[in-house]
Every structure is written in C-alpha cells, then in structure tokens.
C-alpha positions in Angstrom: -189.1 -119.1 50.6 -186.7 -118.0 47.9 -183.2 -116.6 47.7 -182.0 -115.6 44.3 -178.3 -115.3 43.4 -178.5 -111.7 42.1 -179.1 -109.0 44.6 -181.3 -106.2 43.1 -181.7 -102.9 45.0 -185.2 -101.6 44.5 -185.8 -98.0 43.5 -183.5 -95.2 42.3 -180.8 -93.6 44.4 -179.0 -90.4 43.8 -175.5 -91.8 44.0 -174.3 -95.4 44.4 -170.6 -94.9 44.2 -167.9 -93.1 46.2 -167.0 -89.7 44.7 -163.3 -88.9 44.6 -162.3 -85.3 45.3 -159.5 -83.5 43.6 -156.0 -84.6 44.6 -154.8 -82.7 47.6 -152.9 -85.4 49.6 -151.7 -89.1 49.4 -152.8 -91.1 46.5 -154.0 -94.7 46.2 -154.9 -97.2 43.4 -158.5 -97.9 42.6 -160.6 -99.5 39.9 -162.7 -96.5 39.2 -165.2 -95.3 36.5 -165.8 -92.0 35.0 -168.9 -93.0 33.1 -171.6 -95.7 33.2 -171.3 -98.5 30.8 -169.9 -102.0 30.3 -167.1 -103.7 32.2 -164.5 -101.8 30.2 -165.4 -98.5 32.0 -163.7 -99.9 35.1 -160.1 -98.7 34.9 -157.2 -98.9 37.4 -156.0 -95.4 38.2 -154.5 -93.3 41.0 -157.0 -91.3 43.0 -156.8 -89.3 46.3 -156.8 -91.5 49.5 -159.9 -90.7 51.7 -159.5 -89.3 55.2 -161.8 -90.6 57.9 -164.2 -88.2 59.7 -164.7 -88.3 63.4 -167.1 -91.2 63.2 -165.3 -93.1 60.4 -162.6 -95.8 60.1 -160.0 -95.9 57.3 -159.4 -99.4 56.2 -156.4 -100.6 54.2 -158.2 -103.0 51.9 -156.7 -106.4 51.4 -159.6 -107.9 49.4 -162.9 -106.8 48.0 -165.9 -108.9 47.0 -167.6 -108.6 43.7 -171.4 -108.8 43.6 -174.1 -108.6 40.9 -175.3 -105.3 42.4 -171.8 -103.9 41.5 -172.6 -104.4 37.8 -176.0 -102.7 38.1 -174.4 -99.6 39.7 -171.6 -99.6 37.0 -174.3 -99.6 34.3 -176.1 -96.7 35.9 -179.3 -98.8 36.6 -179.5 -97.5 40.2 -178.9 -93.8 39.7 -181.1 -90.9 38.7 -178.3 -88.9 37.3 -175.2 -89.3 35.1 -171.7 -89.4 36.6 -169.8 -86.1 37.0 -166.3 -85.9 35.7 -164.6 -87.2 38.8 -163.6 -90.8 39.1 -166.1 -92.9 41.1 -165.4 -96.0 43.1 -167.9 -98.9 43.6 -167.6 -102.0 45.8 -169.4 -102.9 49.0 -167.6 -105.9 50.5 -164.1 -105.4 52.0 -161.7 -107.1 54.3 -158.6 -105.5 55.5 -156.7 -103.8 58.3 -157.6 -100.6 60.2 -155.3 -97.9 59.1 -156.7 -94.9 61.0 -159.7 -94.1 63.1 -161.8 -91.0 63.8 -161.8 -89.5 67.3 -165.3 -90.9 68.1 -164.4 -94.5 67.2 -164.3 -96.8 70.3 -164.6 -100.4 68.9 -161.7 -100.5 66.6 -158.0 -99.5 66.6 -155.2 -99.3 64.1 -154.0 -102.8 63.2 -157.3 -104.6 63.7 -158.2 -107.1 61.0 -161.8 -106.3 60.0 -164.4 -107.0 57.4 -167.2 -104.6 56.4 -170.4 -104.2 54.3 -170.3 -100.7 52.8 -173.6 -99.1 52.0 -174.7 -98.8 48.4 -174.9 -95.0 48.8 -171.2 -94.8 49.5 -169.3 -97.8 48.2 -165.6 -97.4 47.7 -164.4 -101.0 48.1 -162.5 -101.3 44.8 -159.5 -99.4 46.2 -156.5 -99.7 48.4 -158.2 -97.7 51.1 -161.9 -97.4 52.0 -164.0 -95.7 54.6 -166.3 -97.6 56.9 -168.4 -96.8 60.0 -168.6 -98.9 63.2 -172.2 -100.0 62.3 -171.0 -101.5 59.1 -168.0 -103.6 60.2 -166.8 -106.3 62.6 -163.5 -108.0 63.4 -162.6 -110.5 60.7 -163.1 -114.2 61.4 -159.8 -115.5 62.7 -159.9 -118.8 60.9 -160.2 -117.6 57.3 -158.0 -115.4 55.1 -158.9 -111.9 53.9 -160.1 -113.1 50.5 -162.7 -115.4 52.0 -163.6 -112.8 54.6 -164.3 -110.3 51.7 -166.7 -112.8 50.2 -169.0 -112.7 53.3 -170.5 -109.3 54.3 -173.1 -108.3 51.6 -174.1 -111.8 50.5 -174.2 -113.4 53.9 -175.9 -110.4 55.5 -178.6 -110.5 52.8 -179.2 -114.2 53.5 -179.3 -113.6 57.2 -181.7 -110.7 57.0 -184.0 -112.6 54.7 -184.1 -115.9 56.6 -183.5 -114.9 60.3 -184.8 -111.3 60.5 -187.7 -111.4 58.0 -188.8 -115.0 57.6 -187.9 -115.9 61.2 -187.1 -119.5 60.3 -186.9 -122.1 63.1 -185.6 -125.6 63.6 -187.7 -128.2 61.9 -189.0 -126.0 59.1 -188.3 -126.8 55.4 -186.7 -124.0 53.4 -186.6 -123.7 49.6 -183.7 -121.7 48.3 -183.4 -120.9 44.6 -179.9 -120.2 43.2 -178.3 -122.1 46.0 -174.8 -122.1 44.4 -174.6 -118.4 44.0 -173.2 -115.7 46.3 -176.3 -115.2 48.5 -177.6 -118.7 48.0 -174.6 -120.7 49.3 -174.7 -118.7 52.5 -178.5 -119.0 52.7 -178.3 -122.8 52.6 -175.7 -122.8 55.4 -177.7 -120.4 57.5 -181.0 -122.3 57.0 -179.3 -125.5 58.1 -178.3 -123.7 61.2 -181.4 -122.7 62.4 -186.7 -115.2 37.3 -187.9 -118.2 39.6 -190.4 -116.4 41.8 -193.5 -117.5 39.9 -192.5 -121.2 40.4 -192.3 -120.6 44.1 -196.0 -119.8 44.7 -197.0 -123.3 43.8 -194.2 -125.1 45.6 -194.3 -123.4 49.0 -196.7 -125.1 51.4 -199.9 -123.3 52.3 -199.2 -121.1 55.3 -195.5 -120.9 54.5 -193.5 -117.8 53.6 -191.8 -116.4 50.6 -189.0 -113.8 51.1 -187.7 -112.1 48.0 -184.4 -110.2 47.6 -185.2 -109.2 44.0 -188.5 -107.4 44.4 -191.8 -107.6 46.2 -193.8 -110.8 45.6 -197.2 -110.6 43.9 -199.8 -109.9 46.6 -202.5 -111.7 44.5 -200.5 -114.9 44.2 -199.5 -114.8 47.9 -203.2 -114.4 48.9 -204.2 -117.2 46.5 -201.8 -119.6 48.0 -202.2 -118.4 51.6 -198.6 -117.4 51.9 -196.8 -114.9 54.0 -194.8 -112.8 51.5 -192.3 -110.0 51.8 -189.4 -108.4 50.0 -186.1 -107.6 51.7 -183.6 -104.9 50.9 -180.4 -105.8 52.6 -178.4 -103.2 54.5 -175.2 -103.1 56.6 -175.5 -104.3 60.2 -172.5 -104.8 62.4 -174.5 -107.1 64.7 -175.1 -109.5 61.8 -171.5 -109.5 60.9 -170.6 -110.3 64.6 -173.0 -113.3 64.4 -171.6 -114.5 61.1 -168.1 -114.2 62.5 -169.0 -116.5 65.4 -170.5 -119.1 63.0 -167.5 -119.0 60.7 -165.1 -119.4 63.6 -167.2 -122.3 64.8 -166.9 -123.9 61.3 -170.6 -123.7 60.9 -170.5 -121.4 57.8 -167.8 -121.7 55.1 -167.4 -119.0 52.4 -166.9 -120.3 48.9 -164.6 -118.3 46.6 -164.6 -119.6 43.1 -162.3 -116.9 41.6 -159.8 -114.4 42.7 -158.4 -111.6 40.5 -156.1 -108.7 41.0 -157.7 -105.3 41.3 -156.4 -104.4 37.8 -158.7 -107.1 36.5 -161.9 -105.8 38.0 -163.4 -105.5 34.5 -162.8 -109.2 33.8 -164.4 -110.1 37.2 -167.5 -108.1 36.1 -167.6 -110.0 32.8 -167.6 -113.3 34.7 -170.3 -112.3 37.3 -172.5 -111.1 34.5 -172.6 -114.6 33.1 -174.8 -115.5 36.1 -173.0 -118.8 36.4 -170.6 -118.0 39.2 -170.4 -120.5 42.0 -170.0 -118.8 45.4 -168.2 -115.5 45.2 -165.6 -113.6 43.1 -163.0 -111.6 45.0 -160.5 -109.0 44.0 -157.0 -109.1 45.6 -156.2 -105.5 46.4 -153.2 -105.6 48.8 -150.8 -107.9 50.6 -151.9 -109.6 53.8 -150.0 -108.4 57.0 -146.7 -110.1 57.4 -146.2 -110.7 53.7 
C-alpha cells in the first residue's frame, strides 16, 4: 500500500477556486489570484465577503492549511479554462468560528469552533471568511489550537479514505506508506497504527496485498503480475470522517504536525516552501485571531 505526500486530483475540472463577485457589501482580506502562474500571483487584497445560502455556513477563518494541490490549482493544472478578470480564492483546509448560518443549517450555530475540508470545485480557504456546508465540516477538536486543526481536514481525510474506506486495513496487517513525513503520510502512519515511488511498491507489497494510490491509478498489468488488489483514491469532503478524526485527536491517538506557520500575507512564500517537496507535516496560514485574543 502506498501513500504519497503530494495529493494529485485526477482529471480536469471547470473551476477549482472560489470566484469573487463584484463588491456590493462588506469586504474581507484574502490571498487571491487573478491569473494562473507561480507563487507570485497570490496577492493579499480586499474582496467582497461571501454570504451563506440557506444550506451553507459562513466561517470566520482563524487558520488555513496549505496543500500540494493548492499549488496545482494556482498553476492552472486542474482547469480547462483560463481565469476571468475577477479575483479567485483557493484553499481547502480551514479552522475557525461559525459567523452565520443559513436557515436550513441544524448542526451548527454562530460561535461554534469548527474545521472543514472545502471541495476543490469551490475552495475559498485563503480568506478571512469562507463558505462551508454541513457535509464538509465538524466541530474542532477541543484539545488542539486552530492552526493544528487547520492542518487536519484534507490530508487526514485523504489518508482515512485510502486506508480505512478503500484498503479496509485491519489489526495485524502490515502497511507500507511512502512519504510518511509529509502532510498525508504523517496522518496515514498514525491511522494505520490505529487500526514517483509507485513502481517500487509492486515488488515490495506481499502477494495478495493491496496498493492504494492517491496520485493516479496503479498499473493493472503490474497489479495482476504480482497478484495485488489495486485501486486509486480521489479524496473528497466527508463530515463523518472529520467526526471520527476529531474523536481520535481528542483521545490523543492522532497528533497533527505543523512545521511552519505564516501570516496570510505570506501565502506566496508558503507555496514556495511546499513546492520544495521537503515539508515535514503541514504548513498553515494564520488568517485571524483566536477567540478571546
């Protein structure tokens, strides 16, 4: 089985960032881009604050996680079309406080401390306020701060869906995890204890074992040759997984590792670091002050 540090989303999507409408109400700060390109296209600017629809939650963002997929979106590698002239906001991991809820929201209320995995199609995490839906969020683990909470959703959900949902690992099984010090990898190791490197995996995994890839589908011929059960996983938001992760974190069975924190204004520098592919654990952006500060 393999877990690589860089999450790759397979296929092209029409839009992978939050589009900002023309200013008609309150403004907020965001690290936004108006064109695809290098880290320098991420610029701190004022943009209109979003308003939640009936089935949405407006979250005041305290911290936002930075992931390899963020850089792919910034470069335009996951989009079929060029950006329009409006600023666009990326970011898929957030931790913060519920600011406002739509009329159909029943699980959360204003003031709740939450964390969320925003879908790639919407994003919006690199901003003072972001929109989330109930199926994408959970209450924040009580025993960690907002920065560590923002490190969890995308990476830990990816590891969970690969190991628990897809590979269905069980006690007593041996699990090989490539890139174990990275964002996804360091969660995968902790999840496994609780319950390009792909070519090398075929000869290492025991006959009858499983390879689960988060960077593309394994080679069917190689899988058949080595009698392996192989599959690819494309991670997606799941509030139930976030609930389970919260329980494990509060029980001190999973510990998020944050190697670097930067202010939102330094989002470009954070992207430069994550593109080195030598980041231990997660990089997190500090967006706002924690409650009570």
